[in-house]
C-alpha positions in Angstrom: -69.8 1.6 -0.5 -68.8 -1.6 -2.3 -68.0 -4.7 -0.3 -64.4 -5.8 -0.7 -64.0 -9.2 -2.4 -62.4 -11.9 -0.2 -59.6 -13.4 -2.3 -59.7 -16.6 -0.3 -63.2 -17.2 -1.7 -61.9 -17.4 -5.2 -60.1 -20.3 -6.9 -56.8 -20.4 -8.7 -56.9 -20.4 -12.5 -55.0 -23.5 -14.0 -52.3 -22.3 -16.3 -49.2 -23.5 -18.2 -46.0 -21.6 -18.8 -43.1 -22.0 -21.2 -39.4 -21.4 -20.5 -38.4 -21.5 -24.2 -34.6 -21.9 -24.7 -32.8 -21.2 -28.0 -29.8 -23.2 -29.2 -27.5 -20.8 -27.2 -29.3 -21.5 -23.9 -31.0 -18.1 -23.8 -34.7 -17.7 -22.9 -37.5 -16.0 -24.8 -39.2 -13.2 -23.0 -42.0 -11.1 -24.4 -43.0 -7.5 -23.6 -46.7 -7.1 -22.6 -48.5 -5.0 -25.1 -50.4 -3.2 -22.3 -47.0 -2.0 -21.0 -45.2 -0.7 -24.1 -43.1 1.8 -22.2 -41.6 -0.8 -19.9 -38.5 -1.4 -22.0 -36.3 -2.3 -19.1 -38.8 -2.2 -16.2 -39.7 -5.1 -14.0 -43.1 -6.5 -15.0 -43.0 -5.4 -18.6 -41.5 -8.7 -19.7 -42.8 -12.2 -19.1 -42.6 -15.8 -20.3 -45.4 -17.2 -22.6 -48.1 -18.6 -20.4 -51.9 -19.2 -20.6 -54.9 -21.0 -19.3 -55.5 -24.7 -19.5 -58.9 -25.6 -21.1 -61.2 -28.0 -19.3 -59.9 -31.6 -19.6 -56.7 -30.4 -21.5 -53.4 -32.0 -20.7 -50.9 -29.4 -19.6 -48.3 -30.7 -22.1 -50.8 -30.2 -24.9 -51.8 -26.8 -23.5 -48.2 -25.4 -23.5 -47.9 -26.0 -27.3 -51.3 -24.4 -27.9 -50.3 -21.4 -25.8 -47.0 -21.0 -27.7 -48.9 -21.1 -31.0 -51.4 -18.5 -29.8 -49.0 -16.1 -28.1 -45.8 -16.2 -30.2 -47.2 -17.6 -33.5 -45.3 -20.9 -33.4 -45.1 -24.2 -31.5 -41.8 -25.3 -33.1 -40.4 -26.7 -29.8 -39.7 -29.8 -27.9 -40.2 -30.4 -24.2 -37.0 -30.7 -22.3 -38.4 -31.0 -18.8 -41.5 -30.4 -16.7 -41.3 -28.6 -13.4 -42.0 -31.2 -10.7 -44.6 -29.0 -8.9 -47.5 -26.7 -9.7 -46.4 -23.1 -8.8 -49.0 -20.7 -7.6 -49.2 -16.9 -7.1 -51.8 -14.6 -5.7 -52.8 -11.4 -7.4 -52.2 -8.2 -5.5 -55.3 -6.9 -3.7 -56.0 -4.2 -6.2 -56.2 -6.7 -9.0 -58.4 -9.3 -7.3 -61.8 -9.1 -8.9 -60.4 -7.2 -11.9 -57.6 -9.3 -13.6 -58.1 -12.8 -14.9 -61.8 -11.9 -15.7 -62.3 -11.1 -12.0 -63.0 -14.8 -11.2 -59.7 -15.9 -9.7 -57.4 -15.1 -6.8 -54.3 -15.9 -8.9 -53.0 -18.8 -10.9 -51.6 -22.2 -10.3 -49.1 -23.1 -13.1 -47.4 -26.1 -14.6 -44.2 -24.9 -16.2 -42.2 -26.6 -18.9 -38.6 -26.1 -20.2 -38.7 -26.3 -24.0 -36.0 -26.2 -26.7 -37.0 -23.8 -29.6 -36.7 -25.7 -32.9 -37.7 -23.0 -35.3 -36.0 -19.9 -36.7 -36.5 -16.4 -35.4 -38.8 -15.6 -38.4 -41.2 -18.3 -37.0 -41.8 -16.0 -33.9 -44.8 -13.9 -35.0 -46.6 -11.9 -32.3 -48.9 -10.5 -34.9 -50.8 -13.8 -35.7 -53.3 -13.1 -32.8 -55.8 -10.5 -33.7 -55.5 -9.1 -30.1 -51.8 -9.8 -29.3 -50.7 -10.0 -25.6 -47.2 -9.1 -26.6 -45.7 -6.4 -28.8 -42.0 -7.3 -28.6 -39.7 -10.2 -27.8 -36.0 -10.9 -27.1 -33.7 -13.6 -25.9 -32.2 -13.2 -22.4 -30.2 -15.1 -19.8 -32.3 -17.3 -17.5 -30.7 -15.8 -14.4 -32.2 -12.4 -15.5 -35.8 -13.6 -15.3 -36.6 -12.7 -11.7 -35.5 -9.1 -12.3 -37.8 -8.8 -15.3 -40.9 -10.2 -13.5 -43.6 -8.2 -11.9 -43.3 -8.4 -8.1 -46.1 -11.0 -7.5 -44.5 -13.4 -10.0 -40.9 -12.9 -9.0 -40.7 -15.9 -6.7 -42.0 -18.2 -9.5 -39.4 -16.8 -11.9 -36.7 -17.4 -9.3 -37.8 -21.0 -8.9 -37.8 -21.5 -12.7 -34.3 -20.0 -13.0 -33.0 -22.5 -10.4 -35.0 -25.6 -11.6 -34.2 -25.2 -15.3 -30.6 -23.9 -14.9 -29.1 -27.0 -16.5 -30.6 -25.9 -19.9 -29.3 -22.3 -19.7 -26.3 -20.6 -21.3 -23.3 -20.7 -18.9 
């Protein structure tokens, strides 16, 4: 019998996230490549996000992550969320997800204005892409697209960054 890992013994992974608004006030969401059949299902779609390298400034990391995940960093920061937002992985993912080394993530989120064209968004630039599709959606729809353990964060983002959203 394997001993169960105590999540409280693990740290949170530092992470950044991007709420990327287009000129119409809609938000970019991407479909996880490991959930290709989740067309409308909660959890299949998420915002670009990723780890912060040791010593890296979060405002620098968010542009690096955009470049890595969606193929472009053609954006400008509109606002930074005033707090770090954290989530815990569900028990069945502790010790498995995030390399098995973290209990969840603590995230610094940014609202950004997309300054490119849709042809700049290239999910195929990464040899092992995290996403296989993308679309623009209303900010208020984010919580309904999120996997359960991230839903509270997406709700917070929808409220905090509402001033940048399409009316």
